[in-house]
Biotite code that builds the C-alpha atoms (Angstrom):
import biotite.structure as struc

atoms = struc.array([
    struc.Atom([106.630, 126.067, 106.484], chain_id="A", res_id=1, res_name="UNK", atom_name="CA", element="C"),
    struc.Atom([103.385, 127.456, 105.029], chain_id="A", res_id=2, res_name="UNK", atom_name="CA", element="C"),
    struc.Atom([100.333, 127.682, 107.254], chain_id="A", res_id=3, res_name="UNK", atom_name="CA", element="C"),
    struc.Atom([98.526, 124.799, 105.525], chain_id="A", res_id=4, res_name="UNK", atom_name="CA", element="C"),
    struc.Atom([101.684, 122.683, 105.752], chain_id="A", res_id=5, res_name="UNK", atom_name="CA", element="C"),
    struc.Atom([102.059, 123.237, 109.486], chain_id="A", res_id=6, res_name="UNK", atom_name="CA", element="C"),
    struc.Atom([98.338, 122.627, 110.066], chain_id="A", res_id=7, res_name="UNK", atom_name="CA", element="C"),
    struc.Atom([98.546, 119.301, 108.238], chain_id="A", res_id=8, res_name="UNK", atom_name="CA", element="C"),
    struc.Atom([101.693, 118.236, 110.122], chain_id="A", res_id=9, res_name="UNK", atom_name="CA", element="C"),
    struc.Atom([100.136, 119.176, 113.466], chain_id="A", res_id=10, res_name="UNK", atom_name="CA", element="C"),
    struc.Atom([96.909, 117.322, 112.649], chain_id="A", res_id=11, res_name="UNK", atom_name="CA", element="C"),
    struc.Atom([98.776, 114.174, 111.610], chain_id="A", res_id=12, res_name="UNK", atom_name="CA", element="C"),
    struc.Atom([100.930, 114.295, 114.755], chain_id="A", res_id=13, res_name="UNK", atom_name="CA", element="C"),
    struc.Atom([97.854, 114.727, 116.967], chain_id="A", res_id=14, res_name="UNK", atom_name="CA", element="C"),
    struc.Atom([96.051, 111.808, 115.315], chain_id="A", res_id=15, res_name="UNK", atom_name="CA", element="C"),
    struc.Atom([98.929, 109.349, 114.985], chain_id="A", res_id=16, res_name="UNK", atom_name="CA", element="C"),
    struc.Atom([101.674, 110.397, 117.406], chain_id="A", res_id=17, res_name="UNK", atom_name="CA", element="C"),
    struc.Atom([104.946, 108.533, 116.944], chain_id="A", res_id=18, res_name="UNK", atom_name="CA", element="C"),
    struc.Atom([103.405, 106.494, 114.118], chain_id="A", res_id=19, res_name="UNK", atom_name="CA", element="C"),
    struc.Atom([103.723, 109.448, 111.737], chain_id="A", res_id=20, res_name="UNK", atom_name="CA", element="C"),
    struc.Atom([106.670, 108.817, 109.457], chain_id="A", res_id=21, res_name="UNK", atom_name="CA", element="C"),
    struc.Atom([106.757, 111.661, 106.926], chain_id="A", res_id=22, res_name="UNK", atom_name="CA", element="C"),
    struc.Atom([104.807, 114.626, 105.596], chain_id="A", res_id=23, res_name="UNK", atom_name="CA", element="C"),
    struc.Atom([106.059, 116.196, 102.368], chain_id="A", res_id=24, res_name="UNK", atom_name="CA", element="C"),
    struc.Atom([104.623, 118.659, 99.866], chain_id="A", res_id=25, res_name="UNK", atom_name="CA", element="C"),
    struc.Atom([105.513, 118.351, 96.190], chain_id="A", res_id=26, res_name="UNK", atom_name="CA", element="C"),
    struc.Atom([105.035, 120.014, 92.820], chain_id="A", res_id=27, res_name="UNK", atom_name="CA", element="C"),
    struc.Atom([105.273, 117.875, 89.698], chain_id="A", res_id=28, res_name="UNK", atom_name="CA", element="C"),
    struc.Atom([105.984, 120.763, 87.300], chain_id="A", res_id=29, res_name="UNK", atom_name="CA", element="C"),
    struc.Atom([108.982, 122.132, 89.172], chain_id="A", res_id=30, res_name="UNK", atom_name="CA", element="C"),
    struc.Atom([109.822, 118.621, 90.415], chain_id="A", res_id=31, res_name="UNK", atom_name="CA", element="C"),
    struc.Atom([110.273, 119.870, 93.950], chain_id="A", res_id=32, res_name="UNK", atom_name="CA", element="C"),
    struc.Atom([109.657, 117.940, 97.119], chain_id="A", res_id=33, res_name="UNK", atom_name="CA", element="C"),
    struc.Atom([109.707, 119.760, 100.443], chain_id="A", res_id=34, res_name="UNK", atom_name="CA", element="C"),
    struc.Atom([109.850, 117.507, 103.470], chain_id="A", res_id=35, res_name="UNK", atom_name="CA", element="C"),
    struc.Atom([107.800, 119.212, 106.173], chain_id="A", res_id=36, res_name="UNK", atom_name="CA", element="C"),
    struc.Atom([108.268, 116.505, 108.788], chain_id="A", res_id=37, res_name="UNK", atom_name="CA", element="C"),
    struc.Atom([110.248, 113.279, 108.964], chain_id="A", res_id=38, res_name="UNK", atom_name="CA", element="C"),
    struc.Atom([110.697, 111.020, 111.939], chain_id="A", res_id=39, res_name="UNK", atom_name="CA", element="C"),
    struc.Atom([114.323, 110.995, 113.117], chain_id="A", res_id=40, res_name="UNK", atom_name="CA", element="C"),
    struc.Atom([114.822, 107.234, 112.858], chain_id="A", res_id=41, res_name="UNK", atom_name="CA", element="C"),
    struc.Atom([113.918, 107.279, 109.143], chain_id="A", res_id=42, res_name="UNK", atom_name="CA", element="C"),
    struc.Atom([116.445, 109.839, 107.941], chain_id="A", res_id=43, res_name="UNK", atom_name="CA", element="C"),
    struc.Atom([119.291, 107.374, 107.480], chain_id="A", res_id=44, res_name="UNK", atom_name="CA", element="C"),
    struc.Atom([117.255, 104.428, 106.196], chain_id="A", res_id=45, res_name="UNK", atom_name="CA", element="C"),
    struc.Atom([117.011, 105.531, 102.546], chain_id="A", res_id=46, res_name="UNK", atom_name="CA", element="C"),
    struc.Atom([119.820, 105.773, 100.020], chain_id="A", res_id=47, res_name="UNK", atom_name="CA", element="C"),
    struc.Atom([119.832, 108.616, 97.492], chain_id="A", res_id=48, res_name="UNK", atom_name="CA", element="C"),
    struc.Atom([118.835, 106.136, 94.774], chain_id="A", res_id=49, res_name="UNK", atom_name="CA", element="C"),
    struc.Atom([115.886, 104.819, 96.798], chain_id="A", res_id=50, res_name="UNK", atom_name="CA", element="C"),
    struc.Atom([114.777, 108.352, 97.545], chain_id="A", res_id=51, res_name="UNK", atom_name="CA", element="C"),
    struc.Atom([114.950, 109.378, 93.866], chain_id="A", res_id=52, res_name="UNK", atom_name="CA", element="C"),
    struc.Atom([112.983, 106.284, 92.814], chain_id="A", res_id=53, res_name="UNK", atom_name="CA", element="C"),
    struc.Atom([110.278, 107.037, 95.383], chain_id="A", res_id=54, res_name="UNK", atom_name="CA", element="C"),
    struc.Atom([109.981, 110.621, 94.161], chain_id="A", res_id=55, res_name="UNK", atom_name="CA", element="C"),
    struc.Atom([109.676, 109.444, 90.528], chain_id="A", res_id=56, res_name="UNK", atom_name="CA", element="C"),
    struc.Atom([106.895, 107.022, 91.490], chain_id="A", res_id=57, res_name="UNK", atom_name="CA", element="C"),
    struc.Atom([105.221, 109.769, 93.500], chain_id="A", res_id=58, res_name="UNK", atom_name="CA", element="C"),
    struc.Atom([105.004, 111.984, 90.416], chain_id="A", res_id=59, res_name="UNK", atom_name="CA", element="C"),
    struc.Atom([103.731, 109.090, 88.262], chain_id="A", res_id=60, res_name="UNK", atom_name="CA", element="C"),
    struc.Atom([101.000, 108.314, 90.782], chain_id="A", res_id=61, res_name="UNK", atom_name="CA", element="C"),
    struc.Atom([100.031, 111.993, 90.962], chain_id="A", res_id=62, res_name="UNK", atom_name="CA", element="C"),
    struc.Atom([99.571, 112.099, 87.189], chain_id="A", res_id=63, res_name="UNK", atom_name="CA", element="C"),
    struc.Atom([97.440, 108.934, 87.298], chain_id="A", res_id=64, res_name="UNK", atom_name="CA", element="C"),
    struc.Atom([95.195, 110.339, 90.026], chain_id="A", res_id=65, res_name="UNK", atom_name="CA", element="C"),
    struc.Atom([94.775, 113.598, 88.076], chain_id="A", res_id=66, res_name="UNK", atom_name="CA", element="C"),
    struc.Atom([93.887, 111.641, 84.910], chain_id="A", res_id=67, res_name="UNK", atom_name="CA", element="C"),
    struc.Atom([91.292, 109.570, 86.755], chain_id="A", res_id=68, res_name="UNK", atom_name="CA", element="C"),
    struc.Atom([89.746, 112.756, 88.140], chain_id="A", res_id=69, res_name="UNK", atom_name="CA", element="C"),
    struc.Atom([89.593, 114.312, 84.672], chain_id="A", res_id=70, res_name="UNK", atom_name="CA", element="C"),
    struc.Atom([87.416, 111.525, 83.332], chain_id="A", res_id=71, res_name="UNK", atom_name="CA", element="C"),
    struc.Atom([84.303, 112.552, 85.277], chain_id="A", res_id=72, res_name="UNK", atom_name="CA", element="C"),
    struc.Atom([83.709, 109.087, 86.707], chain_id="A", res_id=73, res_name="UNK", atom_name="CA", element="C"),
    struc.Atom([80.342, 108.480, 88.413], chain_id="A", res_id=74, res_name="UNK", atom_name="CA", element="C"),
    struc.Atom([82.184, 107.775, 91.666], chain_id="A", res_id=75, res_name="UNK", atom_name="CA", element="C"),
    struc.Atom([83.473, 111.364, 91.648], chain_id="A", res_id=76, res_name="UNK", atom_name="CA", element="C"),
    struc.Atom([86.870, 112.972, 91.385], chain_id="A", res_id=77, res_name="UNK", atom_name="CA", element="C"),
    struc.Atom([89.853, 111.045, 92.683], chain_id="A", res_id=78, res_name="UNK", atom_name="CA", element="C"),
    struc.Atom([91.506, 113.189, 95.351], chain_id="A", res_id=79, res_name="UNK", atom_name="CA", element="C"),
    struc.Atom([93.961, 110.784, 96.947], chain_id="A", res_id=80, res_name="UNK", atom_name="CA", element="C"),
    struc.Atom([95.542, 107.375, 96.760], chain_id="A", res_id=81, res_name="UNK", atom_name="CA", element="C"),
    struc.Atom([96.477, 104.949, 99.509], chain_id="A", res_id=82, res_name="UNK", atom_name="CA", element="C"),
    struc.Atom([99.330, 102.464, 99.276], chain_id="A", res_id=83, res_name="UNK", atom_name="CA", element="C"),
    struc.Atom([99.835, 99.682, 101.789], chain_id="A", res_id=84, res_name="UNK", atom_name="CA", element="C"),
    struc.Atom([103.373, 98.423, 102.345], chain_id="A", res_id=85, res_name="UNK", atom_name="CA", element="C"),
    struc.Atom([104.673, 95.902, 104.871], chain_id="A", res_id=86, res_name="UNK", atom_name="CA", element="C"),
    struc.Atom([105.905, 98.637, 107.191], chain_id="A", res_id=87, res_name="UNK", atom_name="CA", element="C"),
    struc.Atom([103.434, 101.403, 106.558], chain_id="A", res_id=88, res_name="UNK", atom_name="CA", element="C"),
    struc.Atom([100.794, 103.259, 104.655], chain_id="A", res_id=89, res_name="UNK", atom_name="CA", element="C"),
    struc.Atom([101.356, 106.040, 102.167], chain_id="A", res_id=90, res_name="UNK", atom_name="CA", element="C"),
    struc.Atom([98.551, 108.506, 101.572], chain_id="A", res_id=91, res_name="UNK", atom_name="CA", element="C"),
    struc.Atom([98.995, 110.784, 98.599], chain_id="A", res_id=92, res_name="UNK", atom_name="CA", element="C"),
    struc.Atom([96.748, 113.856, 98.605], chain_id="A", res_id=93, res_name="UNK", atom_name="CA", element="C"),
    struc.Atom([96.280, 115.484, 95.209], chain_id="A", res_id=94, res_name="UNK", atom_name="CA", element="C"),
    struc.Atom([95.550, 119.196, 95.603], chain_id="A", res_id=95, res_name="UNK", atom_name="CA", element="C"),
    struc.Atom([95.467, 120.171, 91.928], chain_id="A", res_id=96, res_name="UNK", atom_name="CA", element="C"),
    struc.Atom([97.088, 119.322, 88.604], chain_id="A", res_id=97, res_name="UNK", atom_name="CA", element="C"),
    struc.Atom([100.608, 119.928, 89.959], chain_id="A", res_id=98, res_name="UNK", atom_name="CA", element="C"),
    struc.Atom([100.580, 119.997, 93.750], chain_id="A", res_id=99, res_name="UNK", atom_name="CA", element="C"),
    struc.Atom([100.102, 117.417, 96.445], chain_id="A", res_id=100, res_name="UNK", atom_name="CA", element="C"),
    struc.Atom([101.219, 115.931, 99.720], chain_id="A", res_id=101, res_name="UNK", atom_name="CA", element="C"),
    struc.Atom([102.607, 112.569, 100.633], chain_id="A", res_id=102, res_name="UNK", atom_name="CA", element="C"),
    struc.Atom([101.982, 111.389, 104.183], chain_id="A", res_id=103, res_name="UNK", atom_name="CA", element="C"),
    struc.Atom([103.413, 108.147, 105.534], chain_id="A", res_id=104, res_name="UNK", atom_name="CA", element="C"),
    struc.Atom([102.457, 106.283, 108.691], chain_id="A", res_id=105, res_name="UNK", atom_name="CA", element="C"),
    struc.Atom([103.447, 103.075, 110.436], chain_id="A", res_id=106, res_name="UNK", atom_name="CA", element="C"),
    struc.Atom([101.122, 100.238, 109.444], chain_id="A", res_id=107, res_name="UNK", atom_name="CA", element="C"),
    struc.Atom([99.481, 100.171, 112.888], chain_id="A", res_id=108, res_name="UNK", atom_name="CA", element="C"),
    struc.Atom([97.710, 103.449, 111.993], chain_id="A", res_id=109, res_name="UNK", atom_name="CA", element="C"),
    struc.Atom([95.702, 101.710, 109.288], chain_id="A", res_id=110, res_name="UNK", atom_name="CA", element="C"),
    struc.Atom([95.273, 98.357, 111.003], chain_id="A", res_id=111, res_name="UNK", atom_name="CA", element="C"),
    struc.Atom([91.552, 98.086, 110.177], chain_id="A", res_id=112, res_name="UNK", atom_name="CA", element="C"),
    struc.Atom([92.181, 98.921, 106.540], chain_id="A", res_id=113, res_name="UNK", atom_name="CA", element="C"),
    struc.Atom([95.190, 96.586, 106.503], chain_id="A", res_id=114, res_name="UNK", atom_name="CA", element="C"),
    struc.Atom([93.090, 93.708, 107.843], chain_id="A", res_id=115, res_name="UNK", atom_name="CA", element="C"),
    struc.Atom([90.393, 94.363, 105.260], chain_id="A", res_id=116, res_name="UNK", atom_name="CA", element="C"),
    struc.Atom([92.937, 94.446, 102.418], chain_id="A", res_id=117, res_name="UNK", atom_name="CA", element="C"),
    struc.Atom([94.564, 91.239, 103.671], chain_id="A", res_id=118, res_name="UNK", atom_name="CA", element="C"),
    struc.Atom([91.172, 89.496, 103.881], chain_id="A", res_id=119, res_name="UNK", atom_name="CA", element="C"),
    struc.Atom([90.302, 90.645, 100.365], chain_id="A", res_id=120, res_name="UNK", atom_name="CA", element="C"),
    struc.Atom([93.632, 89.294, 99.086], chain_id="A", res_id=121, res_name="UNK", atom_name="CA", element="C"),
    struc.Atom([92.978, 85.962, 100.782], chain_id="A", res_id=122, res_name="UNK", atom_name="CA", element="C"),
    struc.Atom([89.465, 85.727, 99.347], chain_id="A", res_id=123, res_name="UNK", atom_name="CA", element="C"),
    struc.Atom([90.775, 86.646, 95.914], chain_id="A", res_id=124, res_name="UNK", atom_name="CA", element="C"),
    struc.Atom([93.207, 83.738, 96.120], chain_id="A", res_id=125, res_name="UNK", atom_name="CA", element="C"),
    struc.Atom([96.226, 86.022, 95.999], chain_id="A", res_id=126, res_name="UNK", atom_name="CA", element="C"),
    struc.Atom([99.096, 84.680, 98.053], chain_id="A", res_id=127, res_name="UNK", atom_name="CA", element="C"),
    struc.Atom([100.257, 87.378, 100.405], chain_id="A", res_id=128, res_name="UNK", atom_name="CA", element="C"),
    struc.Atom([102.905, 87.308, 103.089], chain_id="A", res_id=129, res_name="UNK", atom_name="CA", element="C"),
    struc.Atom([100.869, 90.011, 104.795], chain_id="A", res_id=130, res_name="UNK", atom_name="CA", element="C"),
    struc.Atom([97.658, 87.955, 104.856], chain_id="A", res_id=131, res_name="UNK", atom_name="CA", element="C"),
    struc.Atom([98.399, 85.851, 107.896], chain_id="A", res_id=132, res_name="UNK", atom_name="CA", element="C"),
])
């Protein structure tokens, strides 16, 4: 594990404890994904097909974030994306054109953000099973 990888894993563990699900580093050019940390109870929950689909989507999202950053938007460069699922949050950190990290947490870690998203969905009139 590279120094920056271990520093990121350690930081995430310190901040979130047992709510950290996964930390992985990837490269879209070589299509490699190196799992730096995965919680034991998650290892058997994903089939090979589910895993491959997630990796494909990861690369697609990376390319989208890079494209947004290349447009010179007034809001600044896009350096990450956040995805909210029923059971957790996924933060994708984009380091450069090819490299990034994916970090997943239990949803309790982002409870304030989750509540805000749910309230926005409710106010937008979007039916959501999460907005309860």
